[in-house]
C-alpha positions as CSV (number, residue, x, y, z in Angstrom):
1,X,2.0,-2.4,-5.6
2,X,5.2,-4.6,-5.3
3,X,8.3,-2.9,-3.9
4,X,10.0,-3.4,-7.3
5,X,7.5,-1.1,-9.0
6,X,6.9,2.7,-8.7
7,X,4.8,5.4,-10.3
8,X,5.9,8.7,-11.8
9,X,3.3,11.3,-11.0
10,X,2.6,14.8,-11.9
11,X,4.7,14.9,-15.0
12,X,3.7,18.4,-16.1
13,X,5.3,20.0,-19.1
14,X,4.3,17.7,-22.0
15,X,1.4,19.7,-23.2
16,X,-0.4,18.8,-26.5
17,X,1.1,20.8,-29.4
18,X,4.3,22.0,-27.7
19,X,7.1,20.7,-29.8
20,X,9.9,22.3,-27.8
21,X,9.2,20.1,-24.9
22,X,10.6,17.1,-26.8
23,X,14.0,18.7,-27.0
24,X,14.3,19.7,-23.4
25,X,12.3,17.1,-21.4
26,X,14.5,14.5,-19.6
27,X,12.3,13.6,-16.6
28,X,11.6,10.0,-17.4
29,X,15.4,9.2,-17.6
30,X,16.1,11.3,-14.5
31,X,13.3,9.7,-12.6
32,X,14.1,6.1,-13.6
33,X,17.8,6.3,-12.7
34,X,17.3,6.8,-8.9
35,X,14.4,4.3,-9.0
36,X,16.7,1.6,-10.4
37,X,19.3,2.3,-7.7
38,X,16.6,1.6,-5.1
39,X,15.9,-1.8,-6.6
40,X,12.9,-0.8,-8.7
41,X,12.4,-3.0,-11.8
42,X,9.3,-1.3,-13.3
43,X,8.2,2.3,-13.6
44,X,4.6,3.2,-14.4
45,X,2.8,6.4,-15.3
46,X,-0.5,7.5,-16.7
47,X,-0.9,9.8,-19.7
48,X,-4.1,11.8,-20.3
49,X,-6.1,10.7,-23.3
50,X,-5.5,13.0,-26.3
51,X,-2.0,13.9,-25.2
52,X,-0.3,12.3,-28.2
53,X,2.9,14.4,-27.7
54,X,3.4,12.9,-24.2
55,X,2.6,9.4,-25.4
56,X,5.2,9.6,-28.2
57,X,7.8,11.1,-25.9
58,X,7.4,8.3,-23.3
59,X,7.5,5.7,-26.0
60,X,10.8,7.1,-27.2
61,X,12.1,6.7,-23.7
62,X,11.1,3.0,-23.8
63,X,7.7,3.1,-22.1
64,X,5.1,0.8,-23.5
65,X,1.4,1.2,-23.6
66,X,-0.5,-1.2,-21.3
67,X,-3.9,-0.8,-23.0
68,X,-5.3,-0.1,-19.5
69,X,-7.4,3.0,-18.9
70,X,-8.4,4.8,-15.8
71,X,-11.6,6.9,-16.0
72,X,-11.4,10.5,-14.8
73,X,-15.0,11.7,-14.7
74,X,-14.1,15.2,-13.4
75,X,-11.4,15.8,-16.0
76,X,-12.0,17.1,-19.6
77,X,-9.8,14.3,-21.0
78,X,-12.2,11.7,-19.6
79,X,-9.5,9.1,-18.9
80,X,-5.8,8.3,-18.9
81,X,-3.8,5.4,-20.2
82,X,-1.2,3.4,-18.2
83,X,2.3,3.1,-19.6
84,X,5.2,1.0,-18.3
85,X,9.0,1.0,-18.4
86,X,10.9,-2.1,-17.4
87,X,14.3,-1.2,-16.1
88,X,15.8,-4.7,-16.0
């Protein structure tokens, strides 16, 4: 991965069906600010398939779907989708 890119990992708290999370969750913004200060141009993260609340939340913060999936054979969701936020 180029030094201008980083991944956000373990973004717990955006559970399917939990509407209150939308009002209180600010991690993408909080995580992207320090990354930009370190010269990062692009932030990436994966969202479990079926977690539509998380997908909508990240899209509201400016992340875009990359139409790239990663299989998770040992997880009930089966796979996750890559999303990207360009900071500059």
